[in-house]
C-alpha positions in Angstrom: 32.0 6.9 -10.3 30.2 3.5 -11.7 27.2 1.7 -10.1 25.6 -1.5 -10.6 21.9 -2.8 -10.0 21.2 -6.4 -9.6 17.9 -8.5 -8.9 14.7 -8.7 -10.7 12.7 -11.9 -11.5 9.0 -10.2 -10.9 7.8 -6.8 -12.0 7.8 -5.6 -8.7 11.8 -6.0 -7.9 12.4 -5.1 -11.4 10.1 -1.6 -10.9 12.7 -0.7 -8.2 15.7 -1.5 -10.3 14.2 1.0 -12.8 13.8 3.6 -10.7 17.1 3.4 -9.4 18.1 3.2 -12.8 16.7 6.4 -13.8 18.1 8.6 -10.8 21.2 7.2 -12.1 21.1 8.6 -15.5 19.5 12.1 -14.5 22.8 12.5 -12.4 25.0 11.3 -15.7 26.0 8.6 -13.4 27.1 5.3 -15.9 25.4 2.2 -14.5 25.6 -1.5 -15.5 22.7 -4.2 -14.7 23.1 -7.7 -13.7 19.9 -10.0 -13.6 19.1 -13.3 -15.0 17.8 -14.9 -18.2 14.7 -16.3 -15.9 12.1 -14.1 -14.8 11.3 -10.7 -16.7 14.9 -9.2 -16.6 15.8 -9.6 -20.3 12.0 -7.9 -20.9 12.6 -5.1 -18.9 16.4 -4.1 -19.4 17.8 -5.7 -22.3 19.1 -3.0 -24.8 17.8 -0.4 -22.1 19.3 3.1 -22.3 19.2 3.1 -18.6 22.5 1.0 -18.8 25.6 1.2 -20.1 25.7 -2.6 -20.6 23.2 -5.4 -19.4 24.2 -9.1 -18.2 22.0 -11.8 -18.1 22.8 -15.0 -16.3 21.5 -18.5 -16.5 20.6 -18.8 -13.1 17.1 -19.9 -11.3 15.4 -19.8 -7.8 16.6 -22.1 -5.7 14.0 -22.1 -2.7 11.4 -24.4 -3.9 13.8 -27.2 -5.3 14.4 -30.2 -3.8 17.6 -32.8 -4.5 19.5 -32.4 -7.6 17.6 -29.7 -9.2 18.8 -27.7 -6.1 22.3 -28.8 -6.7 22.1 -27.9 -10.3 20.6 -24.2 -9.4 23.0 -23.6 -6.5 25.8 -24.5 -9.2 24.1 -22.1 -11.9 24.5 -19.2 -9.1 28.0 -20.3 -8.3 29.1 -19.9 -11.9 27.2 -16.8 -12.3 29.1 -15.4 -9.2 32.2 -16.1 -10.8 31.1 -14.3 -13.8 29.6 -11.2 -11.9 32.8 -11.1 -10.0 34.7 -10.4 -13.3 32.4 -8.0 -14.7 32.3 -5.6 -11.4 36.0 -5.7 -11.6 36.1 -5.2 -15.3 33.6 -2.2 -15.0 35.4 -1.1 -11.8 32.1 -0.6 -10.3 32.3 1.2 -6.9 29.0 0.3 -5.5 26.0 -2.0 -6.1 22.2 -2.2 -5.3 20.5 -5.0 -5.0 16.6 -4.9 -5.1 16.2 -8.4 -4.2 14.9 -11.9 -6.0 17.0 -14.4 -7.1 18.6 -12.9 -9.6 20.6 -10.8 -7.2 22.3 -13.4 -5.5 25.4 -13.9 -8.1 26.2 -10.0 -8.2 25.6 -9.2 -4.3 28.1 -12.0 -3.2 30.5 -11.1 -5.8 30.3 -7.5 -4.4 31.0 -8.9 -0.8 33.7 -10.6 -2.1 35.1 -7.7 -3.8 34.6 -5.2 -0.5 32.4 -3.1 -2.7 29.5 -1.4 -0.7 26.1 -3.4 -1.1 23.1 -1.2 -0.6 19.8 -3.2 -0.3 16.4 -2.3 -1.0 13.6 -4.9 0.5 10.2 -4.3 -1.1 8.4 -6.6 1.4 7.1 -6.4 5.0 8.8 -9.8 5.5 12.1 -10.0 4.3 13.0 -12.6 1.7 16.0 -15.2 2.4 18.2 -14.0 0.4 18.0 -10.1 2.0 18.1 -12.2 5.3 21.3 -13.8 4.6 22.9 -10.3 2.7 21.3 -7.8 5.6 24.6 -8.3 7.9 26.9 -7.6 4.9 25.2 -4.6 3.6 26.3 -0.8 3.8 22.7 0.2 4.2 19.3 -1.8 3.9 16.4 0.4 3.0 12.7 -0.9 3.8 9.7 0.9 3.8 8.4 -1.4 6.6 10.9 -0.6 9.2 10.9 2.9 10.7 14.9 2.8 11.3 15.6 2.3 7.6 17.5 5.6 6.5 15.0 6.2 3.8 11.4 5.1 4.4 9.5 6.4 1.2 9.2 3.4 -1.5 10.7 4.2 -5.5 7.4 4.9 -7.2 7.2 6.8 -10.4 6.0 10.3 -9.9 3.1 10.1 -12.0 1.1 8.3 -9.2 1.8 11.2 -6.9 1.2 13.9 -9.7 -2.3 11.8 -10.3 -2.8 12.0 -6.7 -6.3 13.0 -4.9 -8.3 12.9 -2.0 -11.1 10.4 -2.1 -14.5 10.6 -0.4 -17.5 8.7 -1.6 -17.0 5.5 -3.9 -18.1 6.2 -7.6 -15.8 4.0 -9.2 -13.5 0.9 -8.6 -11.0 -0.5 -9.8 -10.0 -4.2 -9.9 -6.7 -4.8 -10.6 -5.6 -8.1 -12.1 -1.8 -7.0 -13.0 0.1 -7.3 -16.3 -0.5 -11.2 -16.3 -4.1 -11.2 -15.1 -5.0 -12.6 -11.4 -8.1 -15.2 -12.2 -9.2 -14.8 -8.8 -9.1 -11.1 -8.9 -11.1 -10.9 -12.2 -13.6 -13.8 -11.3 -14.6 -11.4 -8.2 -15.1 -8.7 -9.9 -17.6 -10.4 -12.8 -19.3 -12.1 -9.5 -19.7 -8.6 -7.9 -20.3 -6.4 -11.2 -24.3 -6.5 -11.1 -24.5 -5.4 -7.5 -22.1 -2.8 -7.7 -23.7 -1.6 -11.2 -27.2 -1.9 -9.2 -25.6 0.7 -6.4 -24.5 3.1 -9.2 -21.0 2.3 -9.3 -18.6 2.3 -12.0 -16.3 -0.2 -13.3 -12.6 -0.2 -14.4 -11.0 -3.2 -14.6 -7.4 -4.1 -15.7 -7.7 -7.6 -16.6 -4.3 -8.7 -17.6 -3.6 -10.0 -21.4 -3.9 -13.3 -20.7 -7.8 -13.1 -19.8 -8.7 -9.9 -21.0 -11.0 -11.3 -23.8 -12.6 -13.5 -21.4 -13.1 -11.0 -18.8 -14.5 -8.6 -21.8 -16.7 -11.5 -23.0 -18.2 -11.8 -19.4 -19.1 -8.4 -18.9 -20.9 -8.0 -22.5 -23.2 -11.1 -21.4 -23.7 -9.6 -18.4 -24.8 -6.6 -19.9 -22.4 -4.3 -18.0 -21.0 -1.7 -19.3 -17.1 -2.0 -17.9 -14.4 -0.1 -18.8 -12.1 -3.0 -19.4 -8.4 -3.1 -20.2 -5.5 -6.0 -20.7 -2.1 -4.2 -19.7 -2.5 -0.7 -19.9 0.3 2.1 -19.3 -2.4 4.0 -18.5 -2.7 3.0 -15.0 -1.9 6.1 -13.2 -4.7 7.7 -15.0 -7.1 4.6 -14.4 -6.6 5.1 -10.9 -6.8 8.8 -10.8 -10.7 8.2 -11.9 -10.9 5.3 -9.1 -12.2 5.7 -5.3 -11.4 2.2 -4.6 -9.0 -0.4 -5.8 -9.3 -4.4 -5.3 -5.7 -5.9 -5.9 -3.5 -8.1 -4.9 -0.5 -6.9 -2.6 2.9 -6.9 -4.5 5.0 -4.3 -3.1 4.9 -1.8 -6.2 1.2 -2.1 -7.1 0.7 -1.6 -3.1 3.1 1.5 -3.0 1.9 3.2 -6.2 -1.9 2.9 -4.8 -0.5 4.9 -1.5 1.1 7.2 -3.4 -2.0 7.8 -5.2 -3.9 8.0 -1.8 -6.3 5.4 -3.4 -7.6 3.2 -0.7 -7.9 -0.4 -1.2 -9.2 -3.8 -0.4 -6.1 -6.5 -0.7 -6.9 -10.0 -1.5 -3.0 -11.5 -1.4 -1.6 -13.8 -3.8 -1.8 -17.2 -1.5 1.3 -18.5 -3.0 3.6 -15.9 -3.0 6.9 -16.4 -1.4 6.9 -16.3 2.6 3.1 -15.0 2.3 4.7 -11.9 1.4 1.6 -10.3 -0.1 -0.2 -10.7 3.2 2.4 -9.2 5.3 2.3 -6.3 3.2 -1.2 -5.4 3.2 -1.4 -6.4 7.1 1.0 -3.6 7.7 -1.5 -0.8 5.9 -4.4 -2.7 7.8 -2.5 -2.2 11.0 -2.2 1.1 10.1 -5.8 1.5 9.8 -5.0 2.2 5.8 -6.7 -0.7 3.9 -8.6 -3.7 4.2 -7.6 -7.0 3.7 -9.1 -10.7 3.1 -7.7 -13.8 2.1 -9.6 -15.6 -1.0 -11.0 -18.0 1.3 -12.4 -15.3 3.4 -15.3 -14.1 1.3 -13.9 -10.7 0.2 -17.0 -10.0 -2.1 -19.1 -9.5 1.3 -16.4 -6.7 2.7 -16.3 -5.3 -0.6 -20.0 -4.8 -0.9 -19.6 -3.1 2.8 -16.9 -1.1 1.9 -18.1 0.8 -0.7 -20.6 2.7 1.3 -18.2 4.0 3.5 -16.4 7.2 3.6 -13.1 7.1 2.0 -11.7 10.6 3.1 -9.9 9.5 6.0 -8.1 6.8 4.9 -7.1 8.6 1.7 -5.4 11.5 3.6 -3.5 9.2 5.4 -2.0 7.2 2.6 -1.1 10.7 1.2 1.4 11.2 4.0 2.8 7.6 4.2 5.2 8.0 1.0 6.3 10.8 -0.5 8.4 11.1 -4.1 11.9 10.9 -4.8 13.0 7.5 -2.9 15.0 6.5 -5.5 17.2 9.9 -5.6 17.1 9.8 -1.9 18.7 6.0 -2.0 21.3 7.1 -5.1 22.2 10.1 -3.0 22.8 8.5 0.2 24.7 5.5 -1.4 26.7 8.0 -3.5 27.6 10.0 0.0 28.2 6.9 2.1 30.9 5.8 -0.6 32.8 9.1 -1.2 33.0 9.5 2.8 34.2 6.3 3.1 
């Protein structure tokens, strides 16, 4: 049985696509990927060993466009839909996983038109517009924020679980700026660095490739020996050594922190579509598992209060929230559904 995986644009969507691709590979299940030339899709999956073939359509998002630009984007999606339909038929695909993002649209609509079972994974607490539209046609809809979902654990790499430990006292804070760097998170870290150091708290700072040099130089000017990295494959190990994180609240990072049982203060990116980062973090806060401040709400003051709190209760609760093997469970669930008709 051959499967297809579609969707992407941002690292959060693509991380789930990668997890599903790895799960298919473990089962010797042939898979193809359908994404977009926009976003990070090609960076992740062009010539990837996870897929027999990867296809990238010339599509862009529609939501923030107006007038003629929106018409152009819709026409590009329609052309990609026809191409995706031909690919799914030619490849004899039996089921399609959509991980969301605008690049999922052509293949998802193509699967529906061909009566190919569609399985959707929604990363965020607030369902994206495309997934809102597609949900009624899906064979299954997976969400870690919905207790009625067939599988509620989030697809996170096993290494985050393997490096998990229960925290108690805050001795090290990690600031997570993301692969591209989050200027506000980086500036917050620099602003609070002296006070953290005076309290005997060490700093690990993942500043992003674009802002690494500036952040490194600013720490040197402050005379603070922070551990600064640009973008690193060692994030699980850096998290393991930390007792509290300060981070945006994109879905993948949020659930990696949960898997690692690492409590966090979330400062959501204010321009995320549908304000989904705020809603992701709010879900944890409502379950007494995290802290949340918008950029304009003075997160520095809250951070300096948090570092004196006992982390044990939140850390233990986080360790129970999600479990390994979510991608495997989703693939098994989908295969069983298709085989049983």
